[in-house]
Residue frames as qw, qx, qy, qz and C-alpha x, y, z in Angstrom:
[[0.456, 0.682, 0.546, -0.171, 122.20, 111.77, 109.00],
 [0.356, 0.048, 0.432, 0.827, 122.86, 113.09, 105.51],
 [0.217, 0.582, 0.301, -0.723, 121.05, 116.29, 104.67],
 [0.385, 0.463, -0.446, -0.662, 121.36, 115.89, 100.90],
 [0.730, 0.142, 0.650, -0.157, 119.30, 113.10, 99.34],
 [0.058, 0.383, -0.671, -0.632, 120.37, 111.84, 95.92],
 [0.809, 0.260, -0.072, -0.523, 118.06, 110.38, 93.30],
 [0.756, -0.189, 0.622, 0.083, 118.67, 106.60, 93.09],
 [0.085, 0.455, -0.663, -0.589, 120.40, 105.42, 89.92],
 [0.146, -0.130, -0.942, -0.274, 118.06, 102.40, 89.57],
 [0.499, -0.392, -0.273, -0.724, 114.25, 102.52, 89.77],
 [0.282, -0.176, 0.741, -0.583, 112.70, 101.71, 93.15],
 [0.558, 0.335, 0.721, -0.240, 109.66, 100.36, 91.27],
 [0.055, 0.142, -0.623, -0.767, 108.46, 99.91, 87.70],
 [0.585, 0.438, 0.535, -0.424, 105.04, 99.89, 86.08],
 [0.641, 0.440, 0.543, 0.317, 104.09, 99.38, 82.43],
 [0.311, 0.835, 0.253, 0.376, 104.15, 103.12, 81.81],
 [0.087, -0.909, 0.236, -0.331, 106.59, 104.62, 84.32],
 [0.706, 0.031, -0.519, 0.481, 109.66, 104.13, 86.49],
 [0.409, -0.871, -0.083, -0.260, 109.68, 105.43, 90.06],
 [0.559, 0.288, -0.474, 0.617, 112.65, 106.55, 92.15],
 [0.551, -0.773, -0.309, -0.063, 112.07, 106.89, 95.91],
 [0.152, 0.674, -0.436, 0.577, 114.16, 109.32, 97.91],
 [0.663, -0.279, -0.630, 0.292, 115.29, 107.79, 101.22],
 [0.164, -0.693, 0.098, -0.695, 114.11, 110.21, 103.91],
 [0.167, 0.071, -0.786, 0.591, 114.61, 110.09, 107.67],
 [0.424, 0.082, 0.339, -0.836, 111.13, 111.50, 108.26],
 [0.086, 0.252, 0.949, 0.170, 108.11, 109.27, 107.80],
 [0.226, 0.578, 0.418, -0.664, 105.71, 112.21, 107.74],
 [0.563, 0.682, -0.114, -0.452, 106.15, 112.57, 103.97],
 [0.730, -0.039, 0.564, 0.384, 107.55, 110.56, 101.09],
 [0.281, 0.773, -0.230, -0.520, 109.07, 111.94, 97.90],
 [0.714, 0.109, 0.639, 0.264, 109.34, 110.06, 94.60],
 [0.213, 0.524, -0.396, -0.723, 110.36, 111.03, 91.09],
 [0.709, 0.313, 0.628, -0.068, 108.26, 109.31, 88.44],
 [0.020, 0.404, -0.575, -0.711, 109.61, 109.18, 84.90],
 [0.646, 0.410, 0.545, -0.344, 106.51, 108.59, 82.79],
 [0.049, -0.233, 0.697, 0.677, 106.79, 107.33, 79.24],
 [0.245, -0.349, -0.778, -0.462, 103.13, 106.31, 79.11],
 [0.420, -0.474, 0.095, -0.768, 101.52, 106.83, 82.53],
 [0.485, -0.222, 0.688, -0.493, 99.84, 105.04, 85.39],
 [0.054, -0.025, -0.970, -0.235, 98.71, 101.46, 84.69],
 [0.249, -0.547, -0.790, -0.123, 95.36, 101.74, 86.48],
 [0.304, -0.743, -0.078, -0.592, 93.11, 104.17, 88.25],
 [0.549, -0.048, -0.635, 0.541, 94.26, 104.57, 91.83],
 [0.333, -0.792, -0.009, -0.511, 93.28, 106.09, 95.14],
 [0.423, 0.153, -0.695, 0.561, 95.00, 106.19, 98.49],
 [0.511, -0.676, -0.487, -0.212, 92.90, 105.91, 101.65],
 [0.661, -0.532, -0.237, 0.473, 95.65, 107.27, 103.93],
 [0.418, -0.372, 0.144, 0.816, 97.69, 109.93, 102.11],
 [0.388, 0.870, 0.118, -0.278, 97.18, 113.01, 100.00],
 [0.725, 0.080, 0.362, 0.580, 99.35, 113.30, 96.89],
 [0.142, 0.900, -0.059, -0.407, 100.95, 116.35, 95.36],
 [0.770, 0.236, 0.374, 0.460, 102.42, 115.96, 91.88],
 [0.013, 0.837, -0.172, -0.519, 104.72, 118.61, 90.41],
 [0.825, 0.509, 0.191, 0.158, 105.45, 118.40, 86.68],
 [0.496, -0.581, 0.320, 0.561, 109.23, 118.82, 86.33],
 [0.035, 0.390, -0.601, -0.697, 109.21, 118.35, 82.57],
 [0.018, 0.174, 0.911, 0.372, 106.96, 117.26, 79.70],
 [0.482, -0.006, 0.044, -0.875, 103.20, 117.27, 79.45],
 [0.158, -0.154, -0.972, -0.079, 100.25, 114.96, 79.87],
 [0.499, -0.405, -0.188, -0.743, 96.83, 114.69, 81.40],
 [0.043, -0.004, 0.862, -0.505, 95.37, 113.65, 84.71],
 [0.503, -0.428, -0.511, -0.550, 91.85, 112.44, 85.32],
 [0.105, 0.043, -0.702, 0.703, 90.95, 113.32, 88.91],
 [0.283, 0.367, 0.671, -0.579, 87.50, 112.47, 90.31],
 [0.506, 0.589, 0.628, 0.054, 86.24, 112.23, 86.71],
 [0.200, 0.951, -0.006, -0.237, 87.68, 115.61, 85.58],
 [0.814, 0.257, 0.138, 0.501, 90.34, 115.60, 82.83],
 [0.194, -0.938, 0.104, 0.268, 93.12, 118.13, 83.43],
 [0.747, 0.541, -0.099, 0.374, 95.88, 118.92, 80.91],
 [0.535, -0.790, 0.125, 0.270, 99.22, 119.59, 82.58],
 [0.656, 0.637, -0.175, 0.364, 102.63, 120.83, 81.53],
 [0.608, 0.082, -0.382, 0.692, 105.99, 121.73, 83.02],
 [0.032, 0.243, -0.281, 0.928, 105.57, 123.82, 86.18],
 [0.618, -0.391, -0.259, -0.631, 102.04, 122.66, 87.05],
 [0.052, -0.172, 0.850, -0.496, 101.19, 121.28, 90.48],
 [0.623, -0.257, -0.530, -0.514, 98.31, 118.83, 91.01],
 [0.241, -0.257, 0.715, -0.604, 96.88, 118.16, 94.48],
 [0.628, -0.156, -0.664, -0.375, 94.97, 114.91, 94.97],
 [0.492, -0.459, 0.439, -0.595, 93.26, 114.53, 98.37],
 [0.142, -0.114, 0.975, -0.125, 93.14, 111.11, 100.02],
 [0.425, 0.378, 0.783, -0.251, 90.25, 108.88, 98.89],
 [0.449, 0.703, -0.045, -0.549, 90.18, 110.56, 95.46],
 [0.818, 0.186, 0.492, 0.231, 90.40, 108.33, 92.38],
 [0.200, 0.849, -0.276, -0.404, 92.84, 109.44, 89.68],
 [0.840, 0.136, 0.381, 0.361, 94.93, 108.30, 86.73],
 [0.083, 0.848, -0.223, -0.473, 97.42, 110.04, 84.44],
 [0.822, 0.299, 0.362, 0.323, 99.04, 109.61, 81.03],
 [0.266, 0.956, -0.120, -0.019, 101.76, 111.38, 79.09],
 [0.782, 0.232, -0.199, 0.543, 105.46, 111.75, 78.54],
 [0.175, -0.859, 0.112, -0.467, 106.55, 113.67, 81.63],
 [0.500, 0.086, -0.650, 0.565, 108.75, 113.73, 84.68],
 [0.486, -0.709, -0.228, -0.456, 106.80, 114.15, 87.92],
 [0.158, 0.249, -0.709, 0.640, 107.83, 114.79, 91.50],
 [0.613, -0.492, -0.523, -0.331, 105.38, 113.11, 93.91],
 [0.002, -0.285, 0.624, -0.728, 105.09, 114.22, 97.53],
 [0.590, -0.422, -0.634, -0.270, 102.83, 112.16, 99.78],
 [0.031, -0.262, 0.585, -0.767, 101.68, 113.13, 103.24],
 [0.610, -0.603, 0.512, 0.044, 101.60, 111.11, 105.41],
 [0.014, -0.512, 0.788, 0.342, 104.33, 108.98, 103.83],
 [0.681, 0.193, -0.548, -0.446, 103.53, 106.18, 101.37],
 [0.482, -0.193, 0.811, -0.271, 102.30, 102.87, 102.82],
 [0.165, 0.094, -0.840, -0.508, 101.66, 100.08, 100.27],
 [0.002, 0.353, 0.921, -0.165, 98.62, 98.74, 102.13],
 [0.151, 0.575, 0.377, -0.710, 96.73, 102.01, 101.62],
 [0.197, 0.340, -0.478, -0.786, 96.57, 102.03, 97.82],
 [0.621, 0.352, 0.660, -0.233, 93.53, 100.78, 95.93],
 [0.036, -0.222, 0.643, 0.732, 93.84, 100.11, 92.21],
 [0.608, 0.433, 0.382, -0.545, 90.82, 100.22, 89.92],
 [0.796, 0.524, 0.302, 0.001, 90.14, 99.76, 86.21],
 [0.683, 0.084, 0.290, 0.665, 92.74, 100.05, 83.47],
 [0.096, -0.526, 0.062, 0.843, 93.90, 103.51, 82.37],
 [0.492, 0.631, 0.585, 0.133, 91.62, 104.82, 79.60],
 [0.030, 0.913, -0.058, -0.402, 93.64, 108.00, 78.89],
 [0.468, -0.300, 0.626, 0.547, 96.18, 106.34, 76.55]]
């Protein structure tokens, strides 16, 4: 087992407004992803299984969480409990920690992002 996890050189996934890079962890209790946002999330989203914690590594933008618009900048941390609808937009680099770890079947996408 390697104790140091490197950021992948190629995106693990792409959306219209961001590229995501998943760290390969041994544990399945959490997942960690870096999201390089040049526009933001495509659609509103909620996860029925996991809570999400976003840390803004660089840049600035805004999140809309449960209807509340929140301006964020480098150094801010945003906690989104499971079953909470959210979306974000901006030019920023985010670190996403999910607990329990990400499972594709647990995400529910909604309407298009209206923060652009």
